[in-house]
C-alpha positions in Angstrom: 3.0 -8.5 17.0 2.3 -6.6 13.8 1.5 -9.7 11.7 -0.9 -11.0 14.4 -2.7 -7.6 14.3 -2.7 -7.7 10.5 -4.5 -11.0 10.4 -6.5 -10.4 13.5 -5.1 -13.1 15.9 -4.8 -12.4 19.6 -5.0 -14.3 22.9 -8.1 -14.2 25.1 -6.4 -12.3 27.9 -4.7 -9.8 25.5 -6.6 -6.5 25.3 -5.8 -3.4 23.5 -2.4 -3.0 25.2 -0.5 -3.6 22.0 0.0 -0.4 20.0 0.3 -0.9 16.3 0.7 2.1 14.1 -0.9 2.3 10.6 2.6 2.5 9.1 3.6 -0.8 10.7 0.4 -2.4 9.2 1.1 -0.9 5.8 4.7 -2.1 5.7 3.7 -5.6 6.9 1.0 -5.7 4.2 3.4 -4.7 1.5 6.0 -7.3 2.6 3.3 -10.0 2.9 1.9 -9.1 -0.6 5.4 -9.2 -2.2 6.1 -12.6 -0.6 2.8 -13.9 -1.9 3.4 -12.7 -5.4 6.9 -14.1 -5.3 5.6 -17.4 -4.1 2.9 -17.6 -6.8 5.4 -16.7 -9.6 7.9 -19.3 -8.3 5.3 -22.1 -8.1 4.0 -21.3 -11.7 7.6 -21.3 -13.0 8.3 -24.6 -11.3 5.1 -26.2 -12.7 5.7 -25.0 -16.2 9.2 -26.5 -16.5 
């Protein structure tokens, strides 16, 4: 629910009934950003070996 709101995906019949607080979006963004950075660092280390 929060991730779909964060990236803007929703079904046609789904209106504004889902309530997402700004705190949920911020926490999801921080987690997604940390995962992205971790993935990039891991790929770079794997390539440089």
